[in-house]
Each structure stands twice: as C-alpha cells, then as structure tokens.
N, C-alpha and C positions, 0 to 999 in steps of 0.2 A: 621460425629458427628457434631451437632450445638452448637455454643457457645453463650454466651450472648453478645449481640452487643453494649452494653454500653461502651465499650473499645473505640468507636469512629472511628475504622477501617471500611473503605469501600473501594472496589475496583475502578479502573479507567476503565472506558469502553473501553478507547482507547489502552490499553494493549490488545494485541490478545487473551490470554488465556480468559480474562474476556468476551471480545466481542463474542467469540465464545460460550461460556456459555449462554449468553443473547440470541444468535440466536437459541438455542435450543428450545425456547418457541414459538410456532406458531403464537401467537397473537402479540408477540415482533415482530417477522419476518414480519408479514402483516403490521403492522403499519409503520416501517422503511422502508420497500420496497415501500409502497405506496406512502410516503413522497417524495422519491428519484425519482421515476417515474412520480410522479405528477398525480396521479390517486386516487380514492376513495378506502380506505381500502376494501371496499365490493367488490370491482373488484378484488383483490387478493383472488379468491374463494379457492384456495388450494396452499400451498408451501411445498415441501419435500426437506430435506437435502440430498444431493448426497454425495458419497465418495470424498474426496477431494485430492487423489492422482491421477494424469493424466496419462493415458496410454503412454508408450514408444513403439516405434514400432522396434526401433534399439537399440543395445546396447550402442553406442555412444550418443543417444539422451540424452538431458538435462531433468532431472526428473522436473515434474511440481507438486508442492504441494500449493494448495489454503487454504486460511483462512476457508472460508465458501463459499459453492457451493449449489445453491437452483434451484430447478426445479418447475416452475409455471404450472398451470393446462393445460395452453395452448401450453406447450411445450418449452417456452422460459426458457433459462438457464441464471443464474446470478452468477458471480464470485465476492465475497465482500472480499476486502483485507484491512488490517489496517496496515500502516507503520508509526512506531514512528520515526525511525532514518532517517535523511536526505538521499536521495537517487536520485542523480541528473538523472540517467538514468531511472527514474520511466516511462516514456512514452514506452520506449522500452520493459521493463519488462511487463507491463501491457499488450501490445500488444502481447507479446510472449505467455502469459497465456491465453488471450482471444482468439487467433487463436488455440491454443490447444484444448481448449474447444469448440470451432466451428468444428473444423476437427475431433474430436473424436466422433461426432455423427454419421460419414459416415462409415459404416461397409461394407465389402467387398460384391459386388453384388448389393449395394444400389445405388439409383440415387441422384443427387444433389436437387430433389424436397423434400427430407425429412429433409433437413437443417433448423433449426429452429432459431430464434433470440437468439443471444448471448449478454449479458450487462456485462461490467466490472464497480464496484463501487469501486472506490479508496478512502479510509479515511485516509488522510495524517497529520502527526502532524509535517509538516515541510511546508514551503512555495516553491512551484514548480514554479508558474509563478508570478514572483514579480511584473511584469509591470501590471498585472490585478488585480484591486481592490476587485472584487467578489470573495466570498469563495466558490461558486459552479460554475462549469463549466459542459456542456454536448456536446459532441462531435459525429458527424455523418460523413459519407462518402459523400460528396458534391461535385458538379462542381465548378471549382474556380470562374468562371464569372457569370453564371446564378443562382448558389447555387442551382442546381437540385438535389434532392437526389439520389444517384447512388444504393444504398441499405439500408434498415432499419436492416438488419440482423446483423450488428456489431454496438455496441453503448458503449460510456465510459462516465462515471460520475466521476467527481473529487471533493472531499470537502477538502478544505486546511484549518483546524480547527485554526492555529496560527493567520489567518486574523480575527477571531472573536474579538480579542483583539486590532485589529488596527482600524477597522471601524464599523460604525454603519448600519444595514441592516433593512429593513421592515419586520415585524413579519410574519413568514409563518410556516407551518409544519415542512418544512426541517430545517428552522434555528432553531426551537425549539429542534429537533433531535440531530443537531450538536452541540448546546450547552450542551445538555445533554451528548453527547459523550466526549465533551471537560471539563465537570466538574470534579471537585476534592473534593468539600465540600458538606456536606449533605444538607446545605441550598441551594445551586445551583441545586441539584438534586430534592429537594422537589419543588422549584419554577417551574422546567420545568414539574415535573410530574402532578401539578395543571392545566397545561395548555392542556394537551392531555391524552384521556384515555389509548392509547397505551404506551405513555411514563410513565403513571402512572405504567402499567403493567411491565415496563422494570424496574422501579425503585424496585418494590417488588421483582422481580427476583434478582435483583443487591444485595438487602438486605440479600436475602436469601443464595446467594452463598456467600457473604462476611462473613456470620455466620458460614459456614461450614468450620470446621477445615482442612480437607483434602484439598479441594479447595483452601483454603487461602495457604497452604504450596505450592501448585502447582502455584498459583499466584505470592507468594514472589520469588519463584525460577526463575520464567519467568522473573520478574522484574530485579533480579539480573544479569541474562544472558543478558538482554537489556543493562544495565548499563555497564557490562563487554564489551559487544559488541562496544559500543559507545565510550568507552575509548580506546579499541583497535584501532577502525576506526580513532578516533582523532589522536592518537600516530603515526599511519602510515601514516595519511594525512601529518602531521607536518614533518616526515621523509621523505615523497615524495617530500614535497615543498624543503626541503633542499637539496635533491639529484638532484632536478630539477635546483637550483640555481648552484649547483656545474657544473652540464652538462652545464648550460647556459655559465658559466665563461669560461669553455673550448671551447665551441663554439664561444664565444666572441672573442676569439683570432682571428678567421677568419672573422667574420661578423660583429664586433662591440659589445663592451662589454655590453650595454643597451639592444640591440636587441637579442644577444646571451642568456642572462639570461632571458628574456621573454618567448623566444621560447623553452629553456630546461625547464624551470618550466611547462609551458603550456603542453608539451609532457609529462612528468612524470605524471603531474595530471590526463591527459587523460587516461595514462596506469592504474593508480590506480583505477579509475572509472571503467574502463572495467573489472579490477580483481573482483571488488565488485559485479558488474553486472552479472558475469558469476559465482558468488559463488566460488572465488578462492582466499580469503582473506588471507588464509595461505600463499600464495606466496608473498604478499606484502613486506614484511620484507626483503626477498631475492632479490625482484626485484629493491629495493631501494639501497641495499646495495652491491649487486654483478652486477659490471658493465656489464659483458660478458653476464650474464643471463637477464639483462636489455634490452640488444641490441637484444636478441633473441625474447623477448616479444614484443618488437618494430615492429620486422617483422612480428610476429604472427598476430598481431593486426592492421597491416599495418599502423602504427602510424609514 
C-alpha cells in the first residue's frame, strides 16, 4: 500500500533493507556497478540477482548470507555488502564471503578453468583505514616488489562513507553514488539525482519504496534492530574493557601494573572482536563476567 509522501519520510540507502530494495532495479544495479568497476554502464550488458545464501558442505561450516549477489553476463559474480556498525575484522569477513562465492562455482567433476572472477564491494558506514584519506580503495593480489598481478579472479572494493564528511574529493560517478548512499535529506538526494540518470532512477525507486507502508514497517524494524545491536555492542565492549582492566590489574602483580593493564585490556578486546566476527555475540556477556569461560575462549582463539 502506498502512502502520501508529504510526511517527509524517506529511507536511508545505507540501511541494508533499503539498499537491497534499490538493487532490485536492473538499471540502478547497472549504474552503481559501472561506477564501482570504472566502466561504462553500457558495458554492464546484463546483471542477474542470485540467491544470497551460500552453500555449506559440512554441518560445522559457517553459514554465509550476503546482502546482494549479482551475476554479470560474462560470468563475473559480485558480492555487495552494507555494514553500518563498526566491524574491525571486516577484511577477514569480506575475504571469507568472497572465498565462498569463488569456491561455490566449482562443482564435483569440474575443472579449475570454469572459475570466473569474483568481486566484493563493501559499503561501510565506519572508517576502516584511518591512515588513508581516500574514501575508495580497490585491492588485488599482487607481488610485493614488482607489483605483478598474480590473478584478477579476486577483487575487493571498499567505500568508507564517513570520510565524505572529512575530506574533499574530485567529482566522479563513484563519488556521486557514495554521496547518494550517505544522504539522509531529500535535498541531498535531489542534488545527486541531477548529476546522473542512474542515480535519478535510484532516487525514484527510493521515493517509491519509502511510500510503501509495508516496506516502511520492514525498514523501521530493521533500523530498530540495528540500534539495538549497536547498543548491545557498545555495552558489551565497555564491559569487555572493564574486564580487561581487571585482568590487567591481576597480571600487573607479576609483570608491572601499567604493562599488565595494557595487556589485559588488549587481550579481552581481541576476544570480543573475535566473538563478533564469528557471530557469537550472545557469548560476550559471559565471556567478560565468567573468568573460567573467558580463559577457555582465550585458548580456543589462541589469544
């Protein structure tokens, strides 16, 4: 059911629910993918949305669920992920998903020659590489000295949206898309829509889904879940810091108070990060309050 959009409500594209809805439109996908891959939109001849659940071969395998998975006409697969909450282990997570997409191509009895290029696009609402000023980075596998390309079959693109508020960049199609993804007000969306016909198409789609009552309810539920998750992560992180200080105080009796506190905090912080990265957030509270359980996790993660 559509509602009158005069109430001013408009979804934020960087919320994963909204982004997935936008990527349902083939023309929006074409414009965005072309901007990230630095090719002409006409070169994206066809793009098909694929199932986002990755296969698991064994019961103990970690389940991979992608935000958006796209197949291009030439066989290239693209995994597009939106991440709003800070995630320090994003490189490890992105490689995990990219590797699963790559290996999922190989069926029993098939040869390696069937393997096609796989691309990860990470749109982050946090700063991953604070030392780098650029909001966009592209990574390949290269030799350290000669920079010879080992293979082009794996490729990673990272967009760090918060940097748009820190630095000025020359205008490009990708910058306009990044600003659109980062926008929150109608005038910001309109400004970007005037610069690119594909962004204009995305803005029209954004207005349509924002006016849909059912989709608005889903979007607001997702926003609430993200807020609750962020609050839980912040609370658990602070609890982890406190547990780290206590562990450091105890260790300080043996190796010196200052050094002991530093080592204890660092160790618990790394443990919290590992639990988050392995989707085991429900264990964080016990990990910081139960000393015996904490020590068992230290051994499990070799910390």
